[in-house]
Every structure is written in structure tokens, then in C-alpha cells.
Rosetta silent file (secondary structure, phi, psi, omega in degrees, C-alpha in Angstrom):
SEQUENCE: MRKKSKIITTKTGIQMKKLKNSDNAVVGIVAAFLIIGLVVAVLSVIQTQYVPKWMEEKEADHMNMLADQFAQLNYAISTHVLNEKTDIPISTTITLGSKEMPFLMSMRAFGELKILHDNVEISINGTPNKNIKIGTIKYSSYNNYFIDQSYIYECGGVILSQQSGNVMYIKPFFTANFLEDAILNFTIVNISTIGNKDTSVHGFGPAPIQTEFKNFNYSFIKDIKYINITTNYENSWLNFLNSTLIKAGLNYADQKNYTISANDGKISIHILDFPGNDEFKMHLTISKIGAQIAPGWVEDRQ
SCORE:     score description
SCORE:     0.000 S_00000001
   1 L     0.000  -36.545  179.561   62.174 -112.136   89.214 S_00000001
   2 H   -62.016  -40.558  179.787   62.852 -108.426   89.668 S_00000001
   3 H   -65.218  -42.607  179.466   59.176 -107.710   89.348 S_00000001
   4 H   -62.711  -44.364 -179.054   58.288 -110.419   91.892 S_00000001
   5 H   -62.350  -40.038 -179.341   60.958 -109.187   94.297 S_00000001
   6 H   -68.009  -39.840  179.246   59.740 -105.661   93.986 S_00000001
   7 H   -65.985  -44.666 -179.015   56.128 -106.721   94.464 S_00000001
   8 H   -62.945  -44.291 -179.732   56.971 -108.845   97.514 S_00000001
   9 H   -62.067  -42.161 -179.197   59.069 -106.065   98.990 S_00000001
  10 H   -65.319  -45.328  178.896   56.342 -103.577   98.341 S_00000001
  11 H   -63.033  -41.546  179.555   53.672 -105.823   99.821 S_00000001
  12 H   -65.095  -42.789  178.787   55.837 -106.595  102.812 S_00000001
  13 H   -62.544  -40.257  178.711   56.605 -102.950  103.346 S_00000001
  14 H   -66.045  -43.503  178.838   52.936 -102.051  103.168 S_00000001
  15 H   -63.066  -43.968  179.286   51.990 -104.799  105.625 S_00000001
  16 H   -64.115  -37.352  178.867   54.711 -103.762  108.061 S_00000001
  17 H   -66.915  -39.512  177.592   53.569 -100.151  107.850 S_00000001
  18 H   -63.422  -42.613  178.299   50.001 -101.191  108.571 S_00000001
  19 H   -64.220  -39.272 -179.784   51.087 -103.185  111.635 S_00000001
  20 H   -65.395  -43.073  177.851   53.158 -100.259  112.878 S_00000001
  21 H   -65.189  -37.047  179.024   50.194  -97.821  112.603 S_00000001
  22 H   -64.362  -43.578  178.272   47.899 -100.331  114.333 S_00000001
  23 H   -62.537  -41.942  179.060   50.273 -100.674  117.314 S_00000001
  24 H   -62.356  -38.759  179.866   50.515  -96.884  117.673 S_00000001
  25 H   -64.846  -43.816  179.410   46.714  -96.578  117.722 S_00000001
  26 H   -63.675  -44.524  179.026   46.362  -99.195  120.464 S_00000001
  27 H   -62.133  -39.929  179.073   49.053  -97.525  122.590 S_00000001
  28 H   -64.505  -41.490  179.267   47.354  -94.127  122.130 S_00000001
  29 H   -65.203  -45.522  179.516   43.961  -95.479  123.181 S_00000001
  30 H   -61.272  -44.121  179.483   45.400  -97.204  126.259 S_00000001
  31 H   -62.252  -39.369  178.688   47.297  -94.045  127.250 S_00000001
  32 H   -63.483  -43.548  178.532   44.126  -91.960  126.849 S_00000001
  33 H   -63.245  -39.939  179.021   42.154  -94.355  129.075 S_00000001
  34 H   -64.131  -42.418  179.352   44.909  -94.269  131.706 S_00000001
  35 H   -64.588  -44.435  179.020   44.969  -90.460  131.727 S_00000001
  36 H   -61.969  -42.748  178.915   41.175  -90.287  131.960 S_00000001
  37 H   -62.174  -40.502  179.271   41.187  -92.836  134.782 S_00000001
  38 H   -65.434  -42.875  178.843   43.853  -90.879  136.641 S_00000001
  39 H   -62.594  -43.658  179.232   41.925  -87.613  136.239 S_00000001
  40 H   -62.834  -41.511  179.095   38.710  -89.261  137.437 S_00000001
  41 H   -63.379  -44.270  179.326   40.508  -90.769  140.432 S_00000001
  42 H   -63.843  -45.086  179.014   42.068  -87.429  141.381 S_00000001
  43 H   -63.108  -37.262  178.826   38.732  -85.609  140.989 S_00000001
  44 H   -64.311  -42.605  178.132   36.990  -88.278  143.060 S_00000001
  45 H   -63.969  -44.028  179.102   39.506  -87.876  145.896 S_00000001
  46 H   -62.658  -43.021 -176.456   39.179  -84.084  145.755 S_00000001
  47 H   -67.039  -40.466 -174.860   35.380  -84.297  145.637 S_00000001
  48 H   -89.335  -28.403 -174.290   34.991  -86.748  148.519 S_00000001
  49 H  -104.151  -42.151 -171.043   37.898  -85.756  150.771 S_00000001
  50 H   -97.340  -39.933 -178.378   38.776  -82.107  150.207 S_00000001
  51 H   -57.925  -47.075  177.592   35.609  -80.364  148.997 S_00000001
  52 H   -59.098  -38.227  179.217   33.640  -81.110  152.220 S_00000001
  53 H   -67.705  -43.331  178.654   36.543  -79.794  154.325 S_00000001
  54 H   -62.724  -42.868 -179.434   36.892  -76.663  152.185 S_00000001
  55 H   -68.482  -35.683  177.274   33.140  -76.028  152.312 S_00000001
  56 H   -63.114  -43.291  177.215   33.046  -76.618  156.069 S_00000001
  57 H   -64.321  -37.838  179.952   35.802  -74.023  156.520 S_00000001
  58 H   -65.602  -42.608  178.618   33.941  -71.660  154.198 S_00000001
  59 H   -70.370  -34.524  175.975   30.707  -71.991  156.183 S_00000001
  60 H   -64.740  -40.937  176.666   32.617  -71.635  159.470 S_00000001
  61 H   -62.330  -36.734  178.116   34.156  -68.403  158.152 S_00000001
  62 H   -65.774  -38.453  177.321   30.652  -67.220  157.281 S_00000001
  63 H   -64.646  -38.636  176.384   29.501  -67.901  160.863 S_00000001
  64 H   -65.653  -37.761  176.506   32.445  -65.849  162.147 S_00000001
  65 H   -62.323  -40.470  179.015   31.466  -63.065  159.754 S_00000001
  66 H   -63.687  -36.920  177.410   27.942  -63.157  161.161 S_00000001
  67 H   -59.534  -44.091  177.834   29.308  -62.783  164.686 S_00000001
  68 H   -65.508  -40.183 -178.408   31.045  -59.573  163.578 S_00000001
  69 H   -68.187  -36.778  176.973   27.942  -58.344  161.752 S_00000001
  70 H   -72.295  -28.623  172.962   25.706  -58.901  164.793 S_00000001
  71 H   -65.808  -39.012  176.102   28.276  -57.066  166.890 S_00000001
  72 H   -66.686  -38.943  176.736   27.924  -54.159  164.438 S_00000001
  73 H   -62.773  -43.053  178.003   24.127  -54.430  164.685 S_00000001
  74 H   -61.536  -41.114  178.824   24.393  -54.344  168.476 S_00000001
  75 H   -63.326  -42.385  179.889   26.645  -51.264  168.248 S_00000001
  76 H   -62.681  -45.096 -179.203   24.160  -49.495  165.957 S_00000001
  77 H   -68.602  -37.920  177.053   21.226  -50.181  168.298 S_00000001
  78 H   -62.375  -35.556  176.515   23.285  -49.178  171.356 S_00000001
  79 H   -63.274  -42.212  175.674   24.026  -45.873  169.603 S_00000001
  80 H   -59.160  -47.454 -175.430   20.283  -45.316  169.178 S_00000001
  81 H   -62.706  -41.770 -177.200   19.631  -46.116  172.847 S_00000001
  82 H   -74.166  -39.401 -177.001   22.348  -43.773  174.129 S_00000001
  83 H   -81.057  -32.478  179.388   21.608  -40.833  171.799 S_00000001
  84 L    55.584   41.543  179.504   17.800  -41.098  171.929 S_00000001
  85 L  -111.084  126.481 -179.078   17.464  -39.225  168.631 S_00000001
  86 E   -84.343  165.032  175.566   14.572  -40.027  166.317 S_00000001
  87 L    59.456   28.681  173.649   14.548  -40.051  162.500 S_00000001
  88 L  -124.668   85.677 -177.104   18.246  -40.979  162.272 S_00000001
  89 L   -74.486  149.311  174.235   18.320  -44.474  160.718 S_00000001
  90 E  -125.896  132.214 -179.200   21.401  -46.692  160.738 S_00000001
  91 E  -105.440  132.724  176.642   21.787  -49.548  158.249 S_00000001
  92 E  -125.159  138.479 -178.072   23.635  -52.787  159.061 S_00000001
  93 E   -99.556  131.448  174.083   24.256  -55.607  156.582 S_00000001
  94 E  -114.415  120.937  178.843   23.704  -59.262  157.462 S_00000001
  95 E   -84.892  117.773 -170.731   25.098  -61.809  154.972 S_00000001
  96 L   -73.360  -40.603 -176.444   22.566  -64.632  154.802 S_00000001
  97 L  -150.176 -169.670  178.958   24.655  -67.434  153.254 S_00000001
  98 E  -131.047  149.098 -176.609   27.750  -68.439  151.306 S_00000001
  99 L   -79.853  162.165  175.981   28.157  -69.514  147.671 S_00000001
 100 L   -75.473  169.020  179.156   29.189  -72.920  146.389 S_00000001
 101 L   -80.458  139.438  178.030   32.690  -73.590  145.018 S_00000001
 102 L   -72.366  145.505  173.161   33.204  -72.951  141.284 S_00000001
 103 L    69.937   -1.381  177.711   33.968  -75.889  138.944 S_00000001
 104 L  -129.926  153.426 -178.907   33.365  -78.496  141.700 S_00000001
 105 L   -76.733  115.820  177.136   30.195  -80.121  142.991 S_00000001
 106 L  -156.801  167.296 -178.279   29.146  -78.422  146.243 S_00000001
 107 L  -116.399  140.035  178.790   26.073  -76.845  147.799 S_00000001
 108 L   -80.865  156.597  178.762   25.690  -73.241  148.886 S_00000001
 109 E   -96.850  143.603  178.619   24.556  -72.291  152.380 S_00000001
 110 E  -116.710  168.442  177.582   21.386  -70.304  152.988 S_00000001
 111 E  -153.124  164.750 -179.744   20.129  -68.286  155.916 S_00000001
 112 E  -133.473  133.377  178.192   17.025  -66.555  157.245 S_00000001
 113 E  -115.570  128.058 -176.661   16.728  -63.210  159.024 S_00000001
 114 E  -128.154  145.969  165.574   13.587  -62.466  161.041 S_00000001
 115 E  -109.516  114.569 -173.323   12.167  -59.607  163.059 S_00000001
 116 E  -106.472  129.119 -178.105    9.943  -61.253  165.660 S_00000001
 117 E   -92.222  135.863  177.287    7.251  -59.346  167.489 S_00000001
 118 E    53.049   49.122 -175.909    6.500  -60.045  171.213 S_00000001
 119 E   -90.984  -17.694 -179.771    9.000  -62.912  171.328 S_00000001
 120 E  -129.983  143.287  177.946   10.138  -62.404  174.953 S_00000001
 121 E  -123.849  131.725  179.274    8.090  -61.643  178.064 S_00000001
 122 E  -122.248  124.669  178.912    9.454  -59.980  181.209 S_00000001
 123 E  -119.250  130.824  178.887    7.405  -59.804  184.422 S_00000001
 124 E  -124.414  120.129  178.049    8.479  -57.821  187.484 S_00000001
 125 E   -93.993  106.871 -178.696    6.541  -58.128  190.738 S_00000001
 126 E  -167.189 -155.531  179.438    7.005  -54.875  192.643 S_00000001
 127 E  -122.382  101.555    0.859    5.607  -51.384  193.052 S_00000001
 128 L   -85.302  169.128  172.861    4.401  -50.934  190.389 S_00000001
 129 L   -74.183  147.990  178.853    4.119  -54.359  188.687 S_00000001
 130 E  -132.378  135.717  172.818    5.462  -54.599  185.153 S_00000001
 131 E  -134.016  113.934 -170.485    4.677  -57.025  182.338 S_00000001
 132 E  -124.156  136.157  173.139    6.566  -56.337  179.110 S_00000001
 133 E  -110.103  133.062 -169.141    6.616  -58.124  175.748 S_00000001
 134 E  -120.000  137.320  173.057    9.757  -57.660  173.686 S_00000001
 135 E   -88.900  152.408 -176.378   10.518  -57.995  169.972 S_00000001
 136 E  -134.104  168.931  173.023   13.781  -59.579  168.786 S_00000001
 137 E  -119.371  128.941 -175.819   15.944  -60.024  165.670 S_00000001
 138 E  -131.738  133.836  170.395   16.983  -63.568  164.768 S_00000001
 139 E  -112.548  133.932  176.222   19.301  -65.056  162.136 S_00000001
 140 E  -125.751  132.418  179.486   19.214  -68.814  161.423 S_00000001
 141 E   -93.228  151.761  172.819   21.707  -70.628  159.184 S_00000001
 142 E  -126.205   75.601 -177.039   20.954  -73.558  156.867 S_00000001
 143 L   -83.038  158.306  176.325   24.426  -74.999  156.383 S_00000001
 144 L  -106.943  -18.432 -174.846   25.302  -78.173  154.508 S_00000001
 145 L  -126.129  -41.020 -178.530   28.728  -78.876  156.042 S_00000001
 146 L   -96.478  156.540 -178.228   29.185  -76.813  159.230 S_00000001
 147 L   -61.128  138.784  179.023   26.939  -76.991  162.293 S_00000001
 148 L   -69.792  140.822  179.459   23.875  -74.743  162.079 S_00000001
 149 E  -136.327  158.121  175.203   23.910  -71.677  164.328 S_00000001
 150 E  -128.994  142.728  171.876   21.585  -68.820  165.206 S_00000001
 151 E  -116.934  129.747 -174.514   22.367  -65.274  166.314 S_00000001
 152 E  -128.059  123.480  170.315   19.640  -63.488  168.245 S_00000001
 153 E   -89.520  114.407 -172.276   19.465  -59.840  169.279 S_00000001
 154 E  -138.338  118.366  174.169   17.321  -60.016  172.403 S_00000001
 155 L    57.706   25.024  179.412   16.564  -57.326  175.016 S_00000001
 156 L   102.440   -3.262  177.622   19.815  -55.492  174.304 S_00000001
 157 E  -120.910  170.547  177.406   22.135  -58.514  174.139 S_00000001
 158 E  -119.898  128.501 -178.227   23.264  -60.964  171.457 S_00000001
 159 E  -112.134  134.866  172.772   22.830  -64.709  171.964 S_00000001
 160 E  -102.750  123.442 -176.229   24.656  -67.441  170.050 S_00000001
 161 E  -127.990  139.976  171.495   22.586  -70.613  169.820 S_00000001
 162 E  -146.969 -178.347 -172.295   23.194  -74.060  168.329 S_00000001
 163 L   -59.485  -33.990 -176.951   21.926  -77.582  168.898 S_00000001
 164 L   -78.850  -12.580  179.808   24.225  -78.209  171.870 S_00000001
 165 E   152.847 -168.028 -179.195   23.107  -75.069  173.748 S_00000001
 166 E  -146.598  151.893 -179.031   23.258  -71.276  173.807 S_00000001
 167 E  -136.972  156.941  175.568   25.434  -68.559  175.366 S_00000001
 168 E   -81.982  104.073 -176.455   25.225  -64.801  175.875 S_00000001
 169 E   -75.180  -43.333  174.656   27.616  -63.562  173.177 S_00000001
 170 E  -128.743  129.274 -174.698   27.168  -59.845  173.991 S_00000001
 171 L   -71.367  145.617  173.742   25.730  -58.818  177.364 S_00000001
 172 L   -78.846 -179.741 -178.544   22.532  -56.744  177.610 S_00000001
 173 E   -83.662   73.750 -178.847   22.173  -53.487  179.594 S_00000001
 174 E  -134.215  118.291  179.001   21.751  -55.120  183.009 S_00000001
 175 E  -132.882  159.657  179.454   23.820  -54.116  186.068 S_00000001
 176 E  -134.438  140.283  178.575   23.505  -54.572  189.824 S_00000001
 177 E  -136.723  116.674 -177.721   24.794  -52.432  192.709 S_00000001
 178 L  -127.355   21.171  178.808   24.438  -53.568  196.331 S_00000001
 179 L   -74.340  -44.767 -179.780   27.201  -51.627  198.069 S_00000001
 180 L  -110.902  -32.343 -178.830   24.939  -48.853  199.379 S_00000001
 181 L  -152.255  157.349 -178.835   21.473  -49.926  198.267 S_00000001
 182 L   -85.598   89.831 -174.645   19.842  -52.890  196.516 S_00000001
 183 E  -128.490  132.826  171.362   19.434  -51.393  193.062 S_00000001
 184 E  -107.238  146.409  172.235   19.263  -52.964  189.594 S_00000001
 185 E  -120.096  117.876 -175.536   19.636  -51.033  186.342 S_00000001
 186 E  -133.289  113.256  173.599   17.930  -52.695  183.393 S_00000001
 187 E  -105.046  112.513 -176.832   17.604  -51.099  179.950 S_00000001
 188 E   -99.640  129.854  177.801   15.438  -53.311  177.770 S_00000001
 189 E   -99.626  120.461 -179.919   15.521  -52.880  173.985 S_00000001
 190 E  -105.849  114.909  179.119   12.221  -53.643  172.305 S_00000001
 191 E   -85.873  128.618  179.685   12.466  -54.280  168.550 S_00000001
 192 E  -129.278  161.854  176.033    9.346  -53.318  166.613 S_00000001
 193 L  -126.351  168.474  178.601    8.257  -53.247  162.978 S_00000001
 194 H   -65.343  124.520  179.934    5.741  -51.182  161.051 S_00000001
 195 H    75.721   11.832 -179.866    2.290  -52.447  161.901 S_00000001
 196 H    53.582   44.249  178.668    3.718  -54.892  164.444 S_00000001
 197 L  -106.845  145.032  173.707    4.270  -57.534  161.751 S_00000001
 198 E   -76.123  134.813 -178.150    6.917  -60.244  161.736 S_00000001
 199 E  -125.639  138.061  179.780    9.231  -59.777  158.760 S_00000001
 200 E  -141.385  153.878  174.576   11.678  -62.291  157.312 S_00000001
 201 E  -136.923  139.485 -175.842   14.059  -62.626  154.385 S_00000001
 202 E  -129.023  139.776  178.669   15.612  -65.864  153.124 S_00000001
 203 E   160.638 -154.364  179.904   18.521  -66.430  150.754 S_00000001
 204 L  -130.269   -6.212 -178.599   22.308  -66.309  150.547 S_00000001
 205 L   -90.050 -173.593  178.738   23.114  -62.696  149.641 S_00000001
 206 E   -73.937  141.614  177.853   23.461  -59.574  151.813 S_00000001
 207 E  -126.741  104.275  177.915   20.351  -58.325  153.632 S_00000001
 208 E   -70.307  136.284  174.708   20.500  -54.736  154.925 S_00000001
 209 E  -121.398  124.899 -175.575   18.545  -54.138  158.134 S_00000001
 210 E  -103.292  132.205 -179.487   17.680  -50.548  159.006 S_00000001
 211 E  -125.512  151.005  175.076   17.116  -49.452  162.617 S_00000001
 212 E  -155.322  151.410 -177.879   16.034  -46.184  164.208 S_00000001
 213 E   -75.797  135.060  178.412   15.104  -44.901  167.664 S_00000001
 214 E  -105.304  -62.025 -179.437   11.362  -44.491  168.368 S_00000001
 215 E  -167.016  177.622  175.827   10.890  -43.658  172.050 S_00000001
 216 E  -143.583  158.456  178.652   11.663  -44.774  175.588 S_00000001
 217 E  -133.718  128.843 -177.273    9.782  -45.313  178.825 S_00000001
 218 E  -112.237  140.759  176.252   11.346  -45.011  182.298 S_00000001
 219 E  -140.797  146.595  171.325   10.100  -46.537  185.574 S_00000001
 220 E  -113.659  114.711 -174.218   11.422  -46.762  189.115 S_00000001
 221 E  -107.482  131.686 -179.160   10.215  -49.994  190.718 S_00000001
 222 E  -114.292  163.572  173.606   10.377  -50.568  194.474 S_00000001
 223 E    51.355   52.997 -178.336    9.919  -53.561  196.757 S_00000001
 224 E   -76.330  131.792  179.258   10.647  -56.174  194.070 S_00000001
 225 E  -101.926  -39.771  177.897    9.742  -59.746  195.018 S_00000001
 226 E  -155.191  159.929  175.625   10.567  -61.631  191.837 S_00000001
 227 E  -131.037  126.879  177.831   11.623  -61.191  188.195 S_00000001
 228 E  -117.781  134.655  175.055   10.543  -63.613  185.453 S_00000001
 229 E  -125.988  117.331  178.336   11.962  -63.737  181.915 S_00000001
 230 E   -98.339  117.552 -172.711   10.276  -66.028  179.386 S_00000001
 231 L  -148.945  161.512  174.205   12.683  -66.795  176.539 S_00000001
 232 L   -83.763   -4.490 -173.865   13.759  -69.535  174.138 S_00000001
 233 L  -127.431   60.814 -173.085   17.341  -69.221  175.403 S_00000001
 234 H   -65.325  -32.490 -177.806   17.041  -69.842  179.129 S_00000001
 235 H   -63.618  -43.808 -178.988   20.584  -71.196  179.568 S_00000001
 236 H   -65.882  -42.181  179.635   22.241  -67.967  178.371 S_00000001
 237 H   -69.138  -40.451  179.847   19.990  -65.763  180.525 S_00000001
 238 H   -60.165  -48.919 -178.939   20.326  -67.995  183.594 S_00000001
 239 H   -66.568  -40.877 -178.925   24.134  -67.922  183.512 S_00000001
 240 H   -65.540  -49.571 -178.042   24.311  -64.200  182.720 S_00000001
 241 H   -64.413  -43.065 -178.542   21.886  -63.075  185.442 S_00000001
 242 H   -64.022  -45.356 -179.928   23.330  -65.382  188.078 S_00000001
 243 H   -65.794  -35.497  178.988   26.941  -64.326  187.406 S_00000001
 244 H   -65.438  -43.546 -179.269   25.939  -60.624  187.403 S_00000001
 245 H   -69.627  -37.756  178.532   24.222  -60.871  190.789 S_00000001
 246 H   -65.922  -43.132  178.548   27.073  -62.881  192.319 S_00000001
 247 H   -63.309  -27.198  179.212   29.670  -60.358  191.085 S_00000001
 248 L   -78.389   -5.981  175.781   27.564  -57.608  192.669 S_00000001
 249 L   105.614    7.343  179.114   28.029  -59.288  196.053 S_00000001
 250 L   -81.211  151.482 -179.277   24.808  -61.257  196.481 S_00000001
 251 L   -99.958  112.314  178.626   24.848  -64.655  198.162 S_00000001
 252 L  -104.834  -33.169 -173.519   23.275  -67.377  196.029 S_00000001
 253 L   -56.539  -42.722 -179.182   25.073  -70.501  197.254 S_00000001
 254 L   -95.980    7.848 -179.188   23.277  -70.547  200.642 S_00000001
 255 L    55.057   40.079 -178.907   20.050  -69.098  199.184 S_00000001
 256 L   -85.665  -42.518 -175.418   20.333  -66.158  201.574 S_00000001
 257 L  -100.925  -37.649 -177.822   19.639  -63.263  199.194 S_00000001
 258 E  -160.046  164.160  170.254   17.940  -64.791  196.169 S_00000001
 259 E  -126.298  149.319  178.031   17.168  -67.970  194.235 S_00000001
 260 E  -136.489  137.748 -176.901   17.283  -68.379  190.473 S_00000001
 261 E  -147.889  161.286  177.027   15.833  -71.215  188.414 S_00000001
 262 E  -130.973  129.671 -178.946   14.938  -72.142  184.834 S_00000001
 263 E  -153.679  121.269  177.793   11.909  -74.187  183.879 S_00000001
 264 L    53.439   43.619  175.856   10.120  -74.539  180.509 S_00000001
 265 L    80.721    8.866  179.340   11.779  -71.441  179.068 S_00000001
 266 E  -116.697  125.719  174.262   11.139  -69.220  182.105 S_00000001
 267 E   -95.955  126.385 -178.221   13.928  -67.735  184.230 S_00000001
 268 E  -122.252  124.526  173.012   12.733  -66.878  187.753 S_00000001
 269 E  -111.547  117.125  178.549   14.642  -64.755  190.281 S_00000001
 270 E  -106.459  126.006 -179.133   13.041  -64.735  193.741 S_00000001
 271 E   -84.900  131.313 -176.997   14.253  -62.106  196.198 S_00000001
 272 L  -108.528  -69.674 -173.069   14.715  -63.404  199.741 S_00000001
 273 L  -152.452  139.734  176.869   16.609  -61.155  202.136 S_00000001
 274 L  -131.191   97.453  179.256   18.988  -58.193  202.027 S_00000001
 275 L   -58.504  130.899  178.802   20.600  -57.332  205.351 S_00000001
 276 L    87.364   -7.706  178.510   20.847  -53.567  205.796 S_00000001
 277 L  -123.833  132.444  179.387   18.411  -52.837  202.940 S_00000001
 278 L   -78.050  -25.920 -177.377   14.677  -52.537  203.396 S_00000001
 279 L  -154.039  167.659 -177.637   13.739  -53.313  199.770 S_00000001
 280 L  -106.009  124.179 -171.701   14.944  -54.319  196.356 S_00000001
 281 E  -121.280  163.484  179.037   14.693  -51.565  193.683 S_00000001
 282 E  -148.251  134.086  166.253   15.159  -51.227  189.933 S_00000001
 283 E   -91.946  112.318 -174.745   15.715  -48.435  187.416 S_00000001
 284 E  -114.455  123.997  176.006   13.895  -49.776  184.366 S_00000001
 285 E  -123.575  129.862  176.797   14.142  -48.205  180.893 S_00000001
 286 E  -113.036  111.311  179.148   12.384  -49.627  177.843 S_00000001
 287 E  -100.096  125.393  179.986   13.806  -48.287  174.561 S_00000001
 288 E   -96.164  122.655 -179.173   11.748  -48.920  171.458 S_00000001
 289 E  -117.162  122.535  174.694   13.766  -49.445  168.277 S_00000001
 290 E   -82.132  139.673 -178.855   12.089  -49.683  164.882 S_00000001
 291 E  -135.635  142.303  178.986   13.642  -52.172  162.446 S_00000001
 292 E  -143.917  128.014  175.479   13.019  -52.883  158.788 S_00000001
 293 E   -80.923  127.015 -176.384   14.668  -55.422  156.493 S_00000001
 294 L   -80.643 -162.223 -167.366   15.576  -53.715  153.209 S_00000001
 295 L   -45.848  146.890 -178.133   15.456  -55.142  149.627 S_00000001
 296 L   144.332 -173.394  175.636   15.090  -58.862  149.114 S_00000001
 297 L   -80.735  110.737 -174.181   12.336  -61.421  149.343 S_00000001
 298 E  -116.385  135.376  175.392   10.299  -60.133  152.294 S_00000001
 299 E  -114.960  132.991  171.630    7.337  -61.798  153.956 S_00000001
 300 E  -109.255  126.866 -179.930    4.934  -59.984  156.249 S_00000001
 301 E  -117.548  136.134  177.441    2.935  -62.198  158.578 S_00000001
 302 L   -69.599    0.000    0.000   -0.002  -61.078  160.681 S_00000001
């Protein structure tokens, strides 16, 4: 009987131990699945709810950075125009895009920087007549979360453009004085490249753009009848020119002194009448600025 009791006890003890280990294994597996499910749920919420917001803020910050960088580019070119010194290059950096977030699924933003030849046309009917074609610098974003925007250096000003419209972010060198005589002062900046080729760079890293003063041409134009500006950003030019002329004391509301209109990318200012002044005059300066995009993937197009 002692042997049987010992055997039964031993067998029972072994069976109970086996059941106890089996229960622990099941509890461990269930707990592991619950933890994994919780982690997946948390990551899913972060991925779908928070990552897009974080990336949108990141791309918005990049657009704000570009605004500052184009302001620096404008300052560099304005320095060239004022000093009129050749062979003194100034380099400005434009950051093309922004990187994706580490350890989470997201997409990086890209951008493109172009130097465009003969992108704007300005016609002045007066004595003498003038017809000028102007080169520009344009940045275009390719965002995945924030609205796409473009910054354009055009004729001495900076334009901010997006799908809903465009505005003059930095004013060009255009002033009007009608207190003693009907005189406009217009300094036009013409961006050029070597060989008159359009140059572009695409990516997400920094792209240095080097500028330097080439030359300038001055004209005094009398008896102006109209001024036409052909541009892709007619809204910004229309508002800027109209507000400048009104602030100078011209009457637009009753169409007494001038009319201004925009149609198919052309801004037209027609001169009507100036009491006390026999003619409408302009001091016109065209400053040529050479620009070259430095290292990166560069395309030259004829």
C-alpha cells in the first residue's frame, strides 16, 4: 500500500504540475496577443491621426523657411542692383524639400528651382517705345500634406502663388510721383543665365543659387500712352500697380487719369488725362543679373 500511495501521489503531483504549466502558457500567450494588439492599435491611431498633422506642420514650416530664403535672395539681388559692381557673386541657399519622419510611415516633400529665360514681357508705348523680355527665378513645391506653393522672383519683386491665387510678397522697384510732374520710376531686374538657357534643379536638399551683377541700361521715356505687362501672376501685379498709382494721387475710380485691366495674363494701364501735366514720363532702368544654380542635379534646356 505504501508503494501504491507513493505512486498515486507522485502521479497526481506530476499531473497537477503539468496542468499548472499549461495554464501559465495559455495566460502568457493571451497577454502577448493583448500587448501586440494594443501596440498595433496605438500605432494605427498615431499613423492615421497624428502623422499627417505632424507632416503638414513640417511642410508648412518649410514653406515659411522658403519665404525667408526668398527674402534673402531678394536682398542679395537688390544689393547687386544698388552697388552696380561686377564680378562680386553672392550665394543664397534655397531648401528644396523636407525629409520624412524617422521610424514612422510618411513621405518626404520635394521641390523644384528654375531659372526661366524671357518669362515676362513688358511693353511701354511712348517716346521711345520699349519692349522688354525678362527672366525670372521660380520655386515650386511638391508637398504631400500641405498645400503646394510657389515663390517667384520677378522683375525685382517676389510673388507668392498657390492654387487659390497669388499676391505680391515683396514689392518690386516701382514708384510713382505726381505732385509736381507725372513721373514713374521703374527698375526692372532681368535674370539671365549663361547661354540664355533655362536651368532647373529638383530634389529635397539645399540648392545654392549664385547671383552677380552684369550691366544696366537706363532710358527716359516721355509721352507714355499705355504700359502692358504679360505675366503668369496677373492678380498680384494688378493689385500692386493699382494701389501704387492710387497712393500717388491718381484717380482710378472715375477713370479720369488711367484705367487698368487684366486679361489672359496681360496687365494693361492706359493713360487718360493729367490736369496740369502735359505728358506722362518714366525713368526706366533695366538691371541684368546673372544667376547660376550650384551643385545638384541640373538640367539645361535650349
